N, C-alpha and C positions, 0 to 999 in steps of 0.2 A: 326402565321399570317394565315388569311384565304385568298383564292383566288376566284375571280369572273371573269367570261367571260360573257360579255353582248352581246347576240346575238338575240335580238328582232327586232322590226321594220318590215316594209313592203318591203323594198328594191325597192322602186319605181324608183330610179335612174338607176336601171339595167334592168328595163322592156325592152323586154318581158321575159328575162331569169328567172325573179322572179315570173312570173305569176303562176307557179305550184310548187315552192319550195322556201324556205328561202334562202336569198342570202349567209348566212354563210355556207350552204351545198353545194354551187357551188365549182367546182374544181380549185385548184391552182396547176398546173402541175399535179402530180398523187396522190394528197391527197385532201380531202374536206377542204375548207377554215378554218373551226372550229378547225381543228388539230393544226394549227400553234399558235394561242393564247393559247390554252390549253397547248401545249408543252412549251410555254414562262413561264407559271407559274410553271410547273414541273421542268424546268431547273433551276428556281430560288429557288428550294427547297420546293415548296408548294405542299402538297398532300391532302389538304382539300379543295375541290373546288365546287363551285355552277355555273351552267349554267343558265342564265336568258334568256328565249326565248319568242316567241310570234307568232302571226299569225295562218294561218291554217295548218302549217307543224310542229308544236311543237313536236308531237309524233315522228317524223322522227329522232330528236336528240337522243331520247332514243333508237331507233332501231340502230342507227349508233354507238353511244358511249357506250351504255349499262351501266354497273356498273363501267366502267373505268379500268377493269383489264388489258385490252390490252396496257394501258399506265403505268402499274405498280402501279395503284391506288387501294385502297380497295373499294371504291365507288365514285360516283359522285352524287351531289345533284342537283335538278332541281326546277325552279320555272317559273311562266308564267306572262308575261306582257301583259295587254290588250291594244290595240291601240298603239299609238306612243306618249307617254308623255314625252319623253326626257331621256337623259342618267341618270340624277339625280333621276327621278322617278323610272327608272329600278333598280338603285342601292338601293333605299329605300326598295325594295322588299326583299333584303337580310338581313335586320336588324336582325331577329331572328337567321339566319345562322351565322352571324358574332358573336353574342353573347358577345359583349364587346371587342373583339379582334380587332387588326388592320387589314385592308384589302388591298389587292393589286388587282386592277381591270384592265383588258385588254379588249378593245373593240374587239368584235369577227371578225372584218374585218381588224384589224391591224396586220401587218406582219413585223418582224424585222429579221435582218441578224444574230445577235449574241445573248448573253444572258444578263439578267440584275441582275445577282446574287449580284454583288457589290453594285448596287444601293438599292436592296432590303435589304442587310445586313446593309448598312448605314441607312436606314430608321428604321430598327429594333432597332438601337442604339439611334435614335432620340427620345427624351423623349415624345414629344406630336407633334401634327400638322399633315402636309401633305407633300407630295413629288410629283413633276411632272417631266417628262422628256421632253426635248425640242430638236429640230433638225432644221438645216438650210434647207430651202426649196426654190424652184424657184418661187413659187406663194403663199406667206404667207397669202394673203387676203382670201384665201379659207379656213382658219382654225382659231382657236383661236391663237392670236398672243401675246406673252409676251413682256412686256415692261421692259428692263433690266437696271440695275444700277450696273455695274461691273458684278459680278456673282450672284446678287440678283435680283429676280423677284419682281417688285413693283406694277405690274398690268397686267391684261390680257384683250384684246379686242377681241370680237367674230367677225370674218370675216370683219375686218375694210377695208374701201376703201383706206386708206392711212396708211399702217402698219408702226409702229414705229421700227420694226426690221425685218430682214429676217429669223426669226425663227418661228417655229409652235410648239404648245403644242400638243405632240403626244398622242394617245389613250391609255396611260398606266398611272394609278393614284394610289397613295398610301395615305391612310387616317387612322387616329386613330379613335376611336369610336364615337367622337364628330360629325363626319360627318352626322349621322342621325339626330341629333338635328339641325344642320345647314339646312339640306333639308326641315325640318318642317317649317323653316322661309322663305322659297323662295317663290316668286310669279312667276306666269307663264309669259313667254316672249311673244312677238307678235306672235310667232309660236304656242303658246298654250302649250309650253313645260317647264319642270323644267330643267334649263341649268346647265351643269357641270361647266361651266366658272363662274357662280355665286357662286357655292360651293368653287372653287379655290380662288376667289377673297376675300371671307369670311376669309379664312386662311391667304391670304396675308395681309388683313387689320389688323389682330391680330398679325402679325409678326411670324407666325409658319410655313410658307411655305418655303421649300427648293426645289432647282431644280438641275438637271444634264443634261449634253449634252449627248445624245444617241451616242454610239459607232456603227459604221456600218450602213447600209441602213435601211430605214423604208419606208413602204408604206401603205396607206389607201386603201386597195384593193377593197373594196366595194362602193367607191364613184363614179365610172364611169366605163363604158366598157373598156376604155383605160387603166385605172389603174389595172383593173382585168387582162387584157392581159400582162401588164407590170410586174405585180407580178409574173406570170408564168415564164416569161423570166428571172427575177431576181433570182428565185429559181432554175431554170435549170442552170444558169450560175454560181452562187456562193453558193447556199444552203442557208437554213434558219433553225435554231433551231434543227439541227441534224435530219431533217425529210426527207432528200433526200439520 
């Protein structure tokens, strides 16, 4: 299985902090934000990883991460996303890197307390399809919200005004190689982006989506200055991904 960290975008919600740098290079406690999703993949047993970045500071990722030897990797692959075309568009840039294998994607500003090795191993045993992770949150309308029927996801709504559950789909996704064919069929949303929720709903529609509830805390650190500050406090208090 290949690993992907999506670290593009312009980080406008964190201005002026992001005026001169990519948000994924901002500090969370004593480490750059990008270290945390990268370690999530490594802790899950993935050592073939691509970073998708963008904006004016893409070269800074190479200066910071290099070939990945400091993380015990043989190397790290990189690719560049022009503009802000959405998560699914960014993922599509990894098609050749994936080379027909399953992929595990972590959004570059998503930080978790524990590891997802069990969920990753469960997906490796899954013959086909996709897997998402969900977490109970206080304000689900800010995220993609799963509609649940027991332990089964029967639909996902993106930032609904009236959420059907109090859970959010977090920024960790697992897909088989068919994901790239699905992306080709997508139409851009009102935001002008290819939405990852549309990808997930395609798998739900054909009955090949599974889900698990994430153990431990999770935070979307790059969504606001408040979340950026809270992420630092969580890492100081409890640690994350063996990085503290």
